[in-house]
C-alpha positions as CSV (number, residue, x, y, z in Angstrom):
1,M,15.8,-69.2,-89.3
2,L,13.9,-66.2,-87.9
3,D,10.5,-66.9,-86.1
4,P,7.7,-67.1,-88.8
5,Q,5.4,-65.5,-86.4
6,L,7.6,-62.5,-85.8
7,L,7.8,-62.2,-89.7
8,R,4.0,-62.5,-90.0
9,N,3.0,-60.2,-87.0
10,S,5.9,-57.7,-87.0
11,P,7.2,-57.2,-90.5
12,E,8.2,-53.5,-90.0
13,L,10.4,-54.7,-87.0
14,V,12.0,-57.2,-89.2
15,K,12.3,-54.8,-92.0
16,K,14.3,-52.4,-89.8
17,A,16.4,-55.2,-88.4
18,M,17.5,-56.2,-91.9
19,Q,18.3,-52.8,-92.8
20,R,21.2,-52.9,-90.4
21,R,22.5,-55.7,-92.4
22,D,21.9,-53.9,-95.8
23,V,19.2,-56.7,-96.7
24,Q,15.9,-55.4,-98.1
25,L,12.7,-56.9,-97.0
26,D,9.8,-56.2,-99.5
27,I,6.8,-56.0,-97.0
28,A,4.3,-55.4,-99.7
29,K,5.4,-58.7,-101.5
30,L,5.4,-60.6,-98.2
31,D,1.8,-59.4,-97.4
32,A,0.6,-60.5,-100.8
33,I,2.0,-63.8,-100.6
34,E,0.6,-64.3,-97.0
35,S,-2.8,-63.2,-98.3
36,R,-2.6,-65.9,-101.1
37,R,-1.6,-68.3,-98.6
38,K,-4.5,-67.6,-96.1
39,E,-6.9,-67.8,-99.3
40,A,-5.6,-71.1,-100.3
41,Q,-5.5,-72.5,-97.0
42,I,-9.1,-71.6,-96.4
43,K,-9.9,-73.1,-99.8
44,T,-8.0,-76.3,-99.0
45,Q,-9.5,-76.6,-95.6
46,A,-13.0,-76.2,-97.1
47,L,-12.5,-79.0,-99.6
48,Q,-11.1,-81.3,-97.0
49,S,-14.1,-80.7,-94.9
50,D,-16.5,-81.1,-97.7
51,R,-14.8,-84.4,-98.7
52,N,-14.9,-85.7,-95.2
53,T,-18.5,-84.9,-95.0
54,R,-19.5,-86.6,-98.1
55,S,-17.2,-89.5,-97.5
56,K,-19.2,-90.2,-94.1
57,A,-22.4,-89.9,-96.2
58,I,-21.2,-92.9,-98.3
59,G,-21.3,-95.0,-95.3
60,I,-24.7,-93.9,-94.1
61,A,-26.3,-94.4,-97.6
62,K,-24.9,-97.8,-97.8
63,S,-26.4,-98.8,-94.5
64,K,-29.7,-97.6,-95.8
65,G,-29.3,-99.5,-99.1
66,E,-29.2,-96.5,-101.3
67,D,-27.2,-95.8,-104.4
68,V,-24.0,-94.2,-103.6
69,Q,-22.3,-93.8,-107.0
70,A,-23.3,-90.0,-107.2
71,I,-21.7,-89.3,-103.8
72,L,-18.6,-91.4,-105.0
73,D,-18.2,-89.3,-108.0
74,S,-18.5,-86.2,-106.1
75,V,-15.9,-87.4,-103.5
76,S,-13.6,-88.2,-106.5
77,E,-14.1,-84.8,-108.0
78,L,-13.4,-83.1,-104.6
79,G,-10.2,-85.4,-104.2
80,D,-9.0,-84.1,-107.5
81,A,-9.9,-80.4,-106.6
82,L,-8.0,-80.9,-103.1
83,K,-4.9,-82.3,-104.8
84,V,-4.8,-79.1,-106.9
85,A,-5.5,-76.7,-103.9
86,E,-2.9,-78.6,-101.8
87,A,-0.2,-78.1,-104.7
88,E,-1.1,-74.5,-104.8
89,L,-0.7,-74.2,-101.0
90,N,2.4,-75.9,-101.0
91,D,3.9,-73.7,-103.7
92,I,2.8,-70.5,-101.8
93,Q,4.4,-71.9,-98.6
94,K,7.6,-72.5,-100.3
95,E,7.7,-69.0,-101.7
96,L,7.1,-67.9,-97.8
97,L,9.9,-70.4,-96.7
98,D,12.3,-69.3,-99.4
99,I,12.0,-65.5,-98.1
100,Q,12.5,-66.8,-94.5
101,L,15.5,-68.8,-95.4
102,S,17.1,-65.9,-97.3
103,L,17.0,-63.4,-94.1
104,P,19.9,-63.4,-91.7
105,N,19.5,-63.5,-87.9
106,I,18.5,-60.3,-86.3
107,L,21.6,-58.4,-84.7
108,A,22.0,-57.8,-81.0
109,D,21.3,-54.3,-80.0
110,D,24.9,-53.7,-78.9
111,V,26.5,-54.8,-82.2
112,P,28.0,-51.7,-83.9
113,D,26.7,-50.5,-87.2
114,G,29.3,-50.6,-89.9
115,A,29.9,-51.8,-93.6
116,D,32.8,-54.2,-93.3
117,E,35.9,-55.4,-91.0
118,E,37.2,-52.0,-91.0
119,D,34.3,-50.9,-88.9
120,N,34.8,-53.7,-86.3
121,I,35.6,-52.5,-82.8
122,E,38.5,-53.5,-80.7
123,L,37.5,-54.4,-77.2
124,R,40.7,-55.6,-75.5
125,T,44.3,-56.7,-76.2
126,W,46.4,-59.2,-74.3
127,G,50.1,-59.8,-74.3
128,D,53.2,-58.2,-75.6
129,K,54.3,-58.4,-79.2
130,P,57.8,-59.9,-79.6
131,A,60.6,-57.3,-79.9
132,C,62.9,-58.9,-82.5
133,D,66.4,-57.2,-83.3
134,F,66.7,-59.4,-86.5
135,D,64.8,-59.5,-89.8
136,V,61.6,-61.5,-89.1
137,K,60.6,-64.2,-91.4
138,D,57.1,-65.2,-91.9
139,H,55.9,-68.9,-91.7
140,V,56.4,-69.6,-95.4
141,E,60.2,-68.8,-95.1
142,L,60.4,-70.6,-92.0
143,G,58.6,-73.7,-93.3
144,L,61.0,-73.8,-96.3
145,L,64.0,-73.2,-94.0
146,H,63.2,-76.2,-91.8
147,K,62.0,-78.4,-94.8
148,G,58.6,-78.7,-92.9
149,I,55.9,-76.7,-95.1
150,D,55.6,-77.8,-98.7
151,F,53.3,-75.9,-100.8
152,E,54.5,-77.5,-104.1
153,A,53.9,-81.0,-102.8
154,G,50.4,-80.1,-101.8
155,A,49.7,-78.6,-105.2
156,K,51.0,-81.7,-106.9
157,I,49.0,-84.0,-104.9
158,T,45.9,-82.1,-105.1
159,G,46.1,-78.4,-106.2
160,S,46.5,-74.8,-105.1
161,R,45.7,-74.0,-101.5
162,F,46.8,-77.4,-100.2
163,V,50.0,-78.0,-98.2
164,T,52.1,-80.8,-96.6
165,L,53.8,-80.8,-93.2
166,A,56.7,-82.8,-92.2
167,G,59.0,-83.6,-89.3
168,P,59.0,-81.4,-86.2
169,I,56.6,-78.9,-87.7
170,A,54.1,-81.5,-88.5
171,R,54.4,-82.7,-84.9
172,L,54.1,-79.4,-83.6
173,Q,50.7,-79.1,-85.2
174,R,49.8,-82.4,-83.5
175,A,51.1,-81.1,-80.3
176,L,48.8,-77.9,-80.6
177,T,45.7,-80.1,-81.3
178,Q,46.3,-82.4,-78.4
179,F,47.0,-79.2,-75.9
180,M,43.8,-77.6,-77.2
181,L,41.7,-80.6,-76.5
182,D,43.2,-81.4,-73.2
183,T,42.7,-77.9,-72.0
184,H,39.1,-77.6,-73.1
185,A,38.3,-81.0,-71.8
186,E,40.1,-81.1,-68.6
187,Q,40.1,-77.4,-67.6
188,H,36.9,-75.9,-69.2
189,G,34.5,-78.9,-68.8
190,Y,33.8,-79.7,-72.5
191,C,33.0,-83.2,-73.6
192,E,35.5,-84.4,-76.2
193,T,33.6,-85.6,-79.3
194,Y,34.4,-87.4,-82.5
195,V,32.2,-86.7,-85.4
196,P,31.7,-87.7,-89.0
197,Y,33.8,-85.4,-91.6
198,L,30.8,-86.0,-94.1
199,V,27.3,-84.7,-93.5
200,N,24.1,-84.7,-95.3
201,K,22.0,-81.7,-96.5
202,D,19.7,-81.7,-93.4
203,S,22.7,-81.1,-91.2
204,L,24.1,-78.3,-93.3
205,F,20.4,-76.8,-93.4
206,G,20.2,-76.9,-89.7
207,T,23.2,-74.9,-89.0
208,G,22.5,-72.3,-91.8
209,Q,25.1,-73.3,-94.6
210,L,22.2,-74.4,-96.9
211,P,20.9,-73.2,-99.1
212,K,22.4,-69.9,-99.1
213,F,26.2,-70.9,-99.0
214,E,26.2,-74.0,-101.1
215,E,29.1,-72.6,-103.5
216,D,31.4,-72.5,-100.4
217,L,31.1,-76.5,-99.7
218,F,32.7,-79.3,-101.3
219,K,30.0,-81.9,-102.5
220,I,30.6,-85.5,-103.2
221,D,29.4,-86.5,-106.5
222,G,27.9,-89.9,-107.2
223,D,25.6,-92.2,-105.1
224,F,26.4,-90.5,-101.8
225,P,24.7,-87.2,-101.4
226,Y,27.3,-85.9,-98.8
227,Y,29.1,-82.8,-98.3
228,L,32.6,-82.4,-96.7
229,I,32.3,-80.4,-93.3
230,P,33.2,-76.7,-93.4
231,T,33.7,-76.8,-89.7
232,A,32.9,-79.2,-86.8
233,E,30.3,-76.8,-85.8
234,V,27.9,-78.6,-88.3
235,P,28.0,-82.2,-87.1
236,V,28.5,-81.3,-83.5
237,T,25.5,-79.0,-83.3
238,N,23.4,-81.6,-85.2
239,L,23.8,-83.9,-82.3
240,V,20.8,-82.4,-80.8
241,R,18.7,-82.0,-84.0
242,G,15.3,-83.2,-83.3
243,E,15.8,-83.7,-79.6
244,I,13.9,-82.6,-76.7
245,L,16.5,-82.1,-74.0
246,K,15.8,-82.3,-70.1
247,A,16.5,-79.1,-68.3
248,E,19.1,-80.7,-66.2
249,E,21.1,-81.9,-69.2
250,L,21.8,-78.2,-70.1
251,P,24.2,-76.7,-70.7
252,L,25.8,-79.2,-73.1
253,K,29.4,-78.3,-73.9
254,Y,31.3,-80.2,-76.8
255,V,34.8,-79.9,-78.2
256,A,35.9,-81.6,-81.3
257,H,39.0,-81.8,-83.6
258,T,38.3,-82.1,-87.3
259,P,39.7,-81.1,-90.6
260,C,37.5,-78.5,-92.4
261,F,36.9,-78.2,-96.0
262,R,36.1,-74.9,-97.8
263,S,35.8,-74.0,-101.4
264,E,36.5,-70.3,-100.3
265,A,34.4,-69.3,-103.3
266,G,34.9,-65.5,-104.0
267,A,37.8,-65.3,-101.5
268,Y,40.6,-65.4,-104.1
269,G,43.0,-62.5,-103.8
270,K,42.7,-62.4,-100.1
271,D,45.3,-64.1,-97.8
272,V,46.9,-66.0,-100.8
273,R,50.2,-66.3,-99.3
274,G,51.0,-69.4,-97.3
275,M,48.8,-71.3,-94.9
276,I,46.3,-68.4,-93.9
277,R,43.5,-69.4,-96.3
278,Q,43.4,-73.2,-97.5
279,H,40.8,-75.5,-98.8
280,Q,41.7,-78.0,-96.1
281,F,42.9,-77.1,-92.6
282,E,42.2,-78.2,-89.0
283,K,40.3,-76.7,-86.1
284,V,39.3,-77.6,-82.6
285,E,35.7,-76.4,-82.3
286,L,33.8,-75.4,-79.1
287,V,30.0,-75.8,-79.1
288,Q,27.7,-75.0,-76.3
289,I,23.8,-75.9,-76.1
290,V,22.0,-73.7,-73.5
291,K,18.9,-72.4,-72.2
292,P,17.8,-69.0,-73.7
293,N,18.5,-67.1,-70.6
294,Q,22.1,-68.5,-70.5
295,S,23.2,-67.8,-74.1
296,E,24.8,-64.3,-73.6
297,A,26.8,-65.5,-70.5
298,A,27.8,-68.7,-72.4
299,H,29.0,-66.5,-75.5
300,E,31.4,-64.6,-73.1
301,E,32.5,-67.9,-71.5
302,L,33.3,-69.8,-74.7
303,T,35.2,-66.6,-75.9
304,G,37.1,-66.6,-72.7
305,H,37.9,-70.3,-73.3
306,A,39.4,-69.6,-76.7
307,E,41.4,-66.8,-75.3
308,A,42.8,-68.9,-72.7
309,I,44.7,-71.1,-75.3
310,L,46.5,-68.1,-76.6
311,Q,47.5,-67.0,-73.1
312,E,48.7,-70.4,-72.2
313,L,50.9,-70.2,-75.5
314,G,51.9,-66.7,-74.6
315,L,50.8,-65.3,-78.0
316,A,49.6,-61.6,-78.1
317,Y,46.1,-61.2,-79.5
318,R,43.3,-58.7,-79.6
319,V,39.4,-59.3,-79.3
320,V,37.1,-57.4,-81.7
321,V,33.3,-57.2,-81.9
322,L,32.1,-57.5,-85.6
323,C,30.0,-54.7,-87.0
324,S,26.7,-55.2,-88.6
325,G,28.2,-55.6,-92.1
326,D,30.7,-58.2,-91.0
327,T,28.6,-60.3,-88.8
328,G,27.8,-63.8,-90.2
329,F,24.4,-64.8,-91.6
330,S,23.2,-66.9,-88.6
331,A,24.8,-65.0,-85.7
332,V,23.2,-62.6,-83.5
333,K,26.7,-61.4,-82.2
334,T,30.2,-62.3,-83.0
335,Y,33.6,-61.8,-81.3
336,D,36.9,-62.3,-83.5
337,I,40.0,-63.1,-81.8
338,E,43.1,-62.0,-83.9
339,V,46.4,-63.2,-83.1
340,W,49.6,-61.0,-83.7
341,L,51.7,-62.3,-86.7
342,P,55.2,-60.6,-86.9
343,G,55.6,-61.8,-90.4
344,Q,52.8,-59.8,-91.5
345,S,53.1,-57.2,-88.8
346,A,49.4,-57.4,-88.3
347,Y,46.7,-59.0,-86.2
348,R,44.9,-62.0,-88.0
349,E,41.8,-63.8,-87.1
350,I,42.3,-67.1,-85.3
351,S,38.8,-67.5,-83.8
352,S,35.3,-66.5,-84.4
353,C,32.8,-66.9,-81.4
354,S,29.2,-66.4,-82.2
355,N,25.9,-66.4,-80.4
356,F,23.2,-67.8,-82.6
357,K,20.3,-67.7,-80.1
358,D,17.4,-69.7,-81.6
359,F,18.3,-69.1,-85.2
360,Q,19.9,-72.6,-85.7
361,S,17.7,-74.4,-83.1
362,R,14.7,-73.4,-85.1
363,R,15.9,-75.2,-88.2
364,L,17.3,-78.1,-86.2
365,K,14.0,-78.4,-84.1
366,A,16.4,-78.6,-81.1
367,R,14.5,-78.0,-77.9
368,W,14.5,-78.5,-74.1
369,R,11.6,-79.1,-71.7
370,N,11.0,-76.1,-69.6
371,P,10.0,-77.5,-66.2
372,E,8.0,-74.4,-65.3
373,T,5.5,-74.9,-68.5
374,N,6.4,-78.5,-69.0
375,K,6.5,-77.4,-72.7
376,P,9.4,-77.8,-75.3
377,E,11.1,-74.6,-76.2
378,L,14.0,-73.9,-78.5
379,V,17.4,-74.0,-77.1
380,H,20.2,-71.4,-77.9
381,T,23.5,-72.4,-79.7
382,I,27.0,-70.8,-79.4
383,N,30.2,-71.8,-80.9
384,G,33.7,-70.8,-81.8
385,S,37.1,-72.1,-82.7
386,G,39.4,-73.1,-79.8
387,L,41.3,-72.6,-81.9
388,A,42.3,-72.9,-85.8
389,V,45.0,-75.1,-85.5
390,G,46.9,-74.1,-88.7
391,R,46.8,-70.4,-87.9
392,T,47.9,-71.0,-84.4
393,L,50.8,-73.1,-85.9
394,I,51.6,-70.0,-88.1
395,A,51.4,-68.0,-84.9
396,V,53.8,-70.1,-82.8
397,L,56.3,-70.3,-85.6
398,E,56.5,-66.5,-86.3
399,N,56.3,-65.3,-82.7
400,Y,58.9,-68.0,-81.4
401,Q,61.5,-67.6,-84.3
402,Q,65.0,-66.8,-83.1
403,A,67.7,-64.9,-84.9
404,D,69.6,-68.2,-85.9
405,G,66.3,-69.4,-87.6
406,S,65.4,-72.0,-84.9
407,I,62.0,-71.9,-83.3
408,Q,61.5,-71.9,-79.5
409,I,58.7,-74.4,-78.2
410,P,56.2,-72.6,-75.9
411,D,56.5,-74.2,-72.3
412,A,52.8,-75.4,-72.7
413,L,53.7,-77.5,-75.8
414,S,57.0,-79.0,-74.5
415,P,55.2,-81.9,-72.7
416,Y,53.5,-82.8,-76.1
417,M,56.9,-82.8,-77.9
418,S,58.7,-85.1,-75.6
419,G,60.1,-82.3,-73.7
420,K,61.8,-80.6,-76.6
421,T,62.3,-76.9,-76.1
422,S,63.1,-75.7,-79.6
423,I,63.2,-76.7,-83.2
424,T,66.7,-76.2,-84.6
425,L,68.1,-76.4,-88.2
């Protein structure tokens, strides 16, 4: 959420920032609501003051033995009027809050302008794309060949966009997960964290999924008002909700492996083949909670940690900076890491690393105590996939396939596969 003071004191600045995202801010409407709020607040405060004065007069009159019924009646009338005024003020404040919650974060100055993913800018590439002298199969064909990926079983058990894995391919996914967790915890200094897969509304509000993106979530019906997590970002970032952290505690660095559940509302027609876009998938998520002056450096560092996994696996990839039209609602700036998939002859997103600055922490009321002022200040939050496990599995299958249909196991994963060097037919 944007700083309400910024919206109140510099509406033209916010309007200009919103235009970069193709979001229109009606300043005249905002000013009108703000004027109503001020009037309602003055009226409410005047009624509260008058009621307090008369309430005190009751005690004084009683001590003098005077009849207080008239004062009691006036206090009661003021109480009724105050309830009406407070309700009016609450309604106006809700109007303002709804506007504030509808506005995305203000983009960093160096985010390129653009309409969609076609306008994202490539920053760097790493690794060599495999040169195959045979007909390359995609992960769907390879999964069927090895009887390790079954979309029909997933559809039978649940529905479309679900899958089952079996045998060495299922183990390969587990190996990837363990490798990522070990690398981030042991080499990059993250604290491995286990979190719930169900969260409440407050948690989703804190990280920006609610109220705007409720249609993308799976909600549990019945007596438990919970949602399945769309990413570990939600429960992990909420670990600091409502907290005032000590300066020496920062930065906090968490890594968590969870399933992720997304309805993918409005996404049908995109990436429909195979495991690229599923309702249930797994990720290893990286989250950093930092001081404001550390967030840009932390964003670069976290992105580098995600890249390191692909480098260890020997998978070619590129890093792009998202343009204004493709940057997510809560982010100031986002880097996408896209791995090369031979089966598609294309780079596909495998990690999205974002700096949110204080946009999430304002919602979360997540703060640190600045020793220079001894006052609480908002922390900055950064997160990214380190990596999406299913898409990394796809990349390994397609990049390490051999002419005979076997799949070579990357050296980094061999210890997690009991020393196996390939998956054979």
